[in-house]
VEXDREN-2710 file (C-alpha; in Angstrom, 1 decimal):
% VEXDREN-2710
k/r/px/py/pz
1/UNK/90.7/74.4/109.9
2/UNK/87.1/74.6/111.0
3/UNK/85.0/77.2/112.8
4/UNK/83.5/74.4/115.0
5/UNK/82.9/75.8/118.5
6/UNK/84.3/79.2/117.5
7/UNK/82.2/82.2/118.4
8/UNK/81.5/84.6/115.5
9/UNK/79.9/88.0/116.2
10/UNK/78.3/89.4/113.0
11/UNK/76.9/92.8/112.7
12/UNK/74.0/93.2/110.2
13/UNK/73.6/89.4/110.1
14/UNK/69.9/89.3/109.7
15/UNK/70.0/89.3/105.8
16/UNK/72.3/89.5/102.8
17/UNK/76.0/88.9/103.0
18/UNK/76.1/88.8/106.8
19/UNK/73.4/86.2/106.9
20/UNK/75.3/84.1/104.3
21/UNK/78.5/84.3/106.4
22/UNK/76.5/83.3/109.5
23/UNK/75.1/80.2/107.7
24/UNK/78.6/79.1/106.4
25/UNK/80.0/79.4/109.9
26/UNK/77.0/77.5/111.3
27/UNK/77.7/74.6/108.9
28/UNK/80.9/74.1/110.8
29/UNK/79.1/74.1/114.1
30/UNK/80.1/77.6/115.1
31/UNK/78.5/79.8/117.8
32/UNK/77.0/82.7/115.8
33/UNK/75.8/86.0/117.3
34/UNK/73.4/87.8/115.0
35/UNK/73.7/91.5/116.0
36/UNK/71.3/93.7/114.1
37/UNK/68.5/96.1/114.4
38/UNK/65.6/94.3/112.8
39/UNK/63.5/92.5/115.4
40/UNK/60.1/92.6/113.6
41/UNK/59.5/91.8/109.9
42/UNK/60.2/94.7/107.6
43/UNK/57.7/95.5/104.8
44/UNK/60.4/95.7/102.1
45/UNK/63.3/93.7/103.6
46/UNK/63.4/90.0/104.5
47/UNK/64.8/88.6/107.7
48/UNK/65.0/89.5/111.4
49/UNK/67.5/88.7/114.1
50/UNK/65.2/85.9/115.2
51/UNK/64.7/84.3/111.8
52/UNK/68.4/84.5/111.1
53/UNK/69.1/82.8/114.4
54/UNK/66.7/80.1/113.6
55/UNK/68.4/79.6/110.2
56/UNK/71.8/79.3/112.0
57/UNK/70.4/76.6/114.3
58/UNK/69.0/74.7/111.3
59/UNK/72.3/74.9/109.6
60/UNK/74.1/73.2/112.5
61/UNK/75.3/76.1/114.7
62/UNK/74.4/77.6/118.0
63/UNK/72.8/81.1/117.8
64/UNK/72.3/84.1/119.8
65/UNK/70.0/86.9/118.5
66/UNK/70.9/90.4/119.9
67/UNK/69.0/93.5/119.0
68/UNK/71.7/96.3/118.7
69/UNK/72.1/99.6/116.9
70/UNK/75.8/99.8/116.4
71/UNK/75.7/103.6/116.6
72/UNK/74.9/103.2/120.3
73/UNK/77.9/102.5/122.5
74/UNK/75.8/101.2/125.4
75/UNK/74.0/98.8/123.1
76/UNK/77.2/97.5/121.6
77/UNK/78.7/96.9/125.0
78/UNK/75.6/95.0/126.1
79/UNK/75.6/92.9/122.9
80/UNK/79.3/92.0/123.4
81/UNK/78.6/91.2/127.1
82/UNK/75.6/89.0/126.1
83/UNK/77.8/87.1/123.6
84/UNK/80.5/86.5/126.2
85/UNK/78.0/85.4/128.8
86/UNK/76.4/82.9/126.4
87/UNK/79.4/81.4/124.7
88/UNK/82.3/82.3/127.0
89/UNK/84.2/84.6/124.7
90/UNK/84.5/85.9/121.1
91/UNK/86.9/84.6/118.5
92/UNK/85.7/86.5/115.4
93/UNK/84.2/89.8/114.7
94/UNK/82.6/90.4/111.3
95/UNK/81.9/94.1/110.7
96/UNK/79.3/93.7/108.0
97/UNK/76.6/96.3/108.9
98/UNK/76.6/99.2/106.5
99/UNK/74.5/102.1/105.3
100/UNK/74.5/103.2/101.6
101/UNK/73.4/106.1/99.6
102/UNK/74.8/106.5/96.1
103/UNK/74.1/110.2/95.8
104/UNK/76.2/113.1/94.9
105/UNK/77.1/116.0/97.1
106/UNK/74.1/118.2/96.4
107/UNK/71.7/115.2/96.8
108/UNK/73.0/113.8/100.0
109/UNK/71.0/115.0/103.0
110/UNK/73.1/115.5/106.1
111/UNK/71.0/113.1/108.0
112/UNK/72.0/110.4/105.5
113/UNK/75.6/111.5/105.5
114/UNK/75.6/111.1/109.3
115/UNK/73.9/107.7/109.2
116/UNK/76.6/106.3/106.7
117/UNK/79.5/107.6/108.8
118/UNK/77.9/106.5/112.1
119/UNK/77.2/103.0/110.9
120/UNK/80.1/102.3/108.5
121/UNK/83.1/104.1/110.0
122/UNK/82.1/104.7/113.6
123/UNK/80.2/101.5/114.0
124/UNK/83.1/99.4/112.7
125/UNK/85.5/101.2/115.1
126/UNK/83.2/100.9/118.0
127/UNK/82.4/97.2/117.6
128/UNK/86.1/96.5/117.1
129/UNK/87.1/98.5/120.2
130/UNK/84.6/96.6/122.4
131/UNK/85.4/93.2/121.0
132/UNK/89.2/93.4/121.0
133/UNK/89.6/92.8/124.8
134/UNK/87.8/89.4/124.2
135/UNK/89.5/88.6/121.0
136/UNK/92.9/88.9/122.7
137/UNK/91.9/85.9/124.8
138/UNK/91.2/83.8/121.6
139/UNK/93.7/81.3/120.2
140/UNK/92.9/82.5/116.6
141/UNK/91.3/85.9/116.7
142/UNK/90.0/87.6/113.6
143/UNK/88.3/90.9/112.6
144/UNK/86.9/90.9/109.1
145/UNK/85.5/94.2/107.7
146/UNK/83.3/94.1/104.6
147/UNK/85.2/97.1/103.1
148/UNK/86.8/98.0/99.8
149/UNK/90.5/97.9/99.0
150/UNK/92.3/101.1/99.6
151/UNK/93.6/102.4/96.2
152/UNK/97.4/102.7/95.9
153/UNK/96.8/106.2/94.5
154/UNK/93.8/108.3/95.6
155/UNK/91.7/108.7/92.5
156/UNK/88.7/110.9/92.1
157/UNK/86.8/108.2/90.1
158/UNK/86.1/106.4/93.4
159/UNK/84.8/109.5/95.1
160/UNK/83.1/111.7/92.5
161/UNK/79.9/109.6/92.0
162/UNK/79.1/109.3/95.7
163/UNK/81.5/111.3/97.9
164/UNK/79.7/110.7/101.2
165/UNK/79.4/106.9/100.8
166/UNK/83.0/106.4/99.6
167/UNK/84.3/108.4/102.6
168/UNK/82.3/106.2/104.9
169/UNK/83.3/102.9/103.3
170/UNK/87.0/103.9/103.1
171/UNK/86.7/104.7/106.8
172/UNK/86.1/100.9/107.4
173/UNK/89.1/100.2/105.2
174/UNK/91.3/102.6/107.2
175/UNK/90.3/100.7/110.3
176/UNK/91.8/97.6/108.7
177/UNK/95.0/99.4/107.8
178/UNK/95.4/100.9/111.2
179/UNK/94.2/98.0/113.5
180/UNK/96.1/95.4/111.6
181/UNK/99.3/97.2/112.3
182/UNK/98.3/98.1/115.9
183/UNK/97.4/94.5/116.9
184/UNK/99.7/92.5/114.7
185/UNK/102.2/91.7/117.5
186/UNK/99.2/90.5/119.7
187/UNK/98.0/88.1/117.1
188/UNK/94.7/89.6/116.0
189/UNK/94.2/89.4/112.3
190/UNK/92.4/92.3/110.8
191/UNK/91.4/92.0/107.1
192/UNK/89.0/93.4/104.5
193/UNK/86.9/91.5/102.1
194/UNK/85.1/93.0/99.0
195/UNK/83.3/91.4/96.0
196/UNK/84.5/91.6/92.5
197/UNK/80.9/91.8/91.2
198/UNK/77.7/93.1/92.7
199/UNK/76.1/90.6/95.1
200/UNK/72.5/89.5/95.0
201/UNK/71.1/91.3/98.1
202/UNK/68.1/93.4/98.9
203/UNK/70.2/96.5/98.7
204/UNK/71.0/95.8/95.1
205/UNK/67.3/95.2/94.3
206/UNK/66.4/98.6/95.9
207/UNK/69.2/100.5/94.3
208/UNK/69.4/98.9/90.8
209/UNK/66.0/97.2/90.5
210/UNK/65.0/93.5/90.4
211/UNK/66.3/92.9/86.9
212/UNK/69.8/93.7/88.0
213/UNK/69.8/90.8/90.4
214/UNK/70.3/88.4/87.5
215/UNK/73.7/90.0/86.8
216/UNK/75.1/89.4/90.3
217/UNK/76.8/86.6/92.1
218/UNK/75.1/85.0/95.1
219/UNK/76.1/86.0/98.7
220/UNK/77.5/82.5/99.0
221/UNK/80.7/83.5/97.3
222/UNK/81.4/86.1/100.0
223/UNK/80.5/83.6/102.7
224/UNK/82.9/81.0/101.2
225/UNK/85.7/83.6/100.9
226/UNK/85.1/84.8/104.4
227/UNK/85.2/81.2/105.7
228/UNK/88.6/80.7/104.1
229/UNK/90.0/83.9/105.6
230/UNK/88.6/83.2/109.1
231/UNK/90.1/79.7/109.2
232/UNK/93.6/80.9/108.5
233/UNK/96.1/81.3/111.3
234/UNK/95.6/84.9/112.5
235/UNK/99.4/85.6/112.7
236/UNK/99.8/84.6/109.0
237/UNK/97.1/86.5/107.3
238/UNK/96.5/90.1/108.4
239/UNK/96.4/93.6/107.0
240/UNK/95.1/92.3/103.6
241/UNK/92.5/93.9/101.3
242/UNK/91.0/90.8/99.7
243/UNK/88.6/90.3/96.8
244/UNK/86.2/87.3/96.9
245/UNK/87.3/85.5/93.7
246/UNK/91.0/86.0/94.4
247/UNK/90.5/84.5/97.8
248/UNK/88.7/81.5/96.3
249/UNK/91.5/81.1/93.7
250/UNK/94.0/81.0/96.5
251/UNK/91.9/78.4/98.2
252/UNK/92.0/76.3/94.9
253/UNK/88.5/77.2/93.7
254/UNK/88.5/78.3/90.0
255/UNK/85.0/77.4/88.8
256/UNK/82.7/80.2/90.0
257/UNK/79.7/79.3/87.8
258/UNK/77.8/78.0/90.8
259/UNK/77.7/81.6/92.2
260/UNK/75.8/83.1/89.3
261/UNK/72.3/82.6/87.7
262/UNK/71.9/80.0/85.1
263/UNK/72.4/81.3/81.6
264/UNK/74.4/84.4/82.7
265/UNK/77.9/84.6/81.4
266/UNK/80.9/85.7/83.6
267/UNK/81.4/88.7/81.3
268/UNK/77.8/89.8/81.8
269/UNK/78.1/90.3/85.6
270/UNK/78.0/93.8/87.0
271/UNK/81.3/94.9/88.5
272/UNK/81.1/96.2/92.0
273/UNK/82.2/99.6/93.3
274/UNK/85.8/100.2/94.1
275/UNK/87.3/97.4/91.9
END
């Protein structure tokens, strides 16, 4: 299956993994909505909604850049309405936007705590809520959250290093668990995707430093995994917590060397959180 002529609404799509997913969809000829906050160049972070939209057009897709803060219900409603007005509907929602702070309890300001929960958990729920009435009209509707797998047994090791962040990210995972069950009979697939290793994004550079980027995989692995998920029949793949390399293995891709820097061995890659 292809994403040609499908409309993909991506939060946080101006850079990083969201941008890579946008370009992979564009390569099929998809309509891609870049919904993010950055409208002017940032001094430390590359990409704006406008540069990402231009990248989508160059890659072969149709683009719509929409400035939206997913914490704001009115802005989300307006962004969804703009996407429907431009492309006639929405087939796929990718909840990629996220806020991160790898800090312990005593070192997490409540302003940062609120930001992570408002963007990660609340933003995911809000965008899904506003998109679902349109997804219900699609022939193959998908919601994909960039969220970690829920552990079979709740273990302190996932929470202790950064309680606030873990709570916020698992909120996105709980949206998958609940919404997959809620909308299964109506044919909306709701899944989660998470990387096995750290991914080469600006967030990693800011958190771990530029040298750590060599020990990551490129965002392309997440984009390719997302593409495989989003082209499956929605009634056949839902409620899954998927890991990027496992998805590619299921798709028949076993050589992952192209996703890492030259000279870096597979065993040298940094594992990501929650796996």
